C-alpha positions in Angstrom: -0.3 -9.7 -11.3 0.9 -12.7 -9.4 2.7 -12.7 -6.0 6.1 -12.9 -7.7 5.4 -9.9 -9.9 4.1 -7.9 -6.9 7.2 -8.5 -4.9 9.4 -7.9 -7.9 7.6 -4.5 -8.5 8.0 -3.5 -4.9 11.7 -4.6 -4.9 12.3 -2.4 -8.0 10.9 0.6 -6.1 13.2 -0.1 -3.2 16.2 -0.6 -5.6 15.5 2.7 -7.3 15.5 4.5 -3.9 19.1 3.4 -3.1 18.0 0.0 -1.6 16.1 1.4 1.3 12.7 3.0 1.8 13.0 3.3 5.6 11.5 6.7 6.6 10.9 7.7 3.0 7.6 9.2 1.9 6.1 7.4 -1.1 3.0 8.4 -2.9 0.7 5.6 -4.2 -1.6 7.1 -6.9 -4.4 4.7 -7.4 -5.5 1.9 -5.0 -8.3 0.0 -6.8 -7.6 -3.0 -8.9 -8.5 -1.0 -12.1 -9.3 2.4 -13.4 -12.6 4.2 -12.6 -13.7 1.8 -9.8 -13.7 1.7 -6.1 -13.3 -2.1 -6.0 -10.1 -3.0 -4.2 -10.5 -6.8 -4.0 -7.2 -8.5 -4.9 -5.7 -5.1 -5.8 -1.9 -5.3 -6.2 -1.7 -2.0 -4.5 -2.6 -3.6 -1.2 0.2 -6.1 -1.4 2.8 -3.6 -2.7 1.8 -1.0 -0.1 2.1 -3.6 2.7 5.5 -4.7 1.5 6.7 -1.1 1.4 5.3 -0.5 4.9 7.1 -3.6 6.2 10.3 -2.0 4.8 9.6 1.2 6.8 8.2 3.5 4.1 5.6 6.2 5.0 2.9 5.9 2.4 0.6 8.6 1.1 -2.2 6.9 -0.8 -4.7 8.6 -3.1 -7.5 7.2 -5.1 -10.6 9.3 -5.7 -12.9 6.3 -6.0 -11.8 4.4 -2.9 -12.9 5.7 0.5 -10.2 6.2 3.1 -11.9 3.7 5.4 -11.6 1.0 2.7 -7.8 1.6 2.5 -7.6 1.2 6.3 -9.6 -2.0 6.1 -7.5 -3.4 3.2 -4.2 -2.7 4.8 -5.2 -4.2 8.1 -6.9 -7.3 6.6 -5.5 -10.5 8.2 -5.0 -12.0 4.7 -2.4 -9.4 4.0 -0.2 -9.9 7.1 -1.6 -11.3 10.3 1.5 -10.3 12.3 1.5 -6.6 11.3 -2.2 -5.7 11.6 -1.5 -3.1 14.3 1.4 -1.6 12.4 -0.8 -1.1 9.3 -3.6 0.6 11.1 -1.2 2.8 13.3 0.6 3.8 10.1 -2.6 5.4 8.8 -1.6 8.7 10.4 1.0 8.9 7.7 -1.6 8.6 5.0 -3.2 11.5 3.3 -6.4 11.1 1.4 -8.4 13.7 -0.5 -8.9 15.4 -3.8 
């Protein structure tokens, strides 16, 4: 999925929620780049999650193969958004992870 498709997918989520996700709880089911792996490198979920967080959404992310710590690292990685690193990490109190 290229950058255009990632942004388009996130925009469709926002559009379906009456054009705003501010203070809305959204579940992300699956975070790795493909099924049955804990590998999150270049996962579209990282970029889509970051975009939704930038729009004010409260995310609840679940992936049984990806450790919670990896989700924290991925969402605070400078390659995702240098300006909002602190926001991504401080938003982790909105995340729930577990079976």
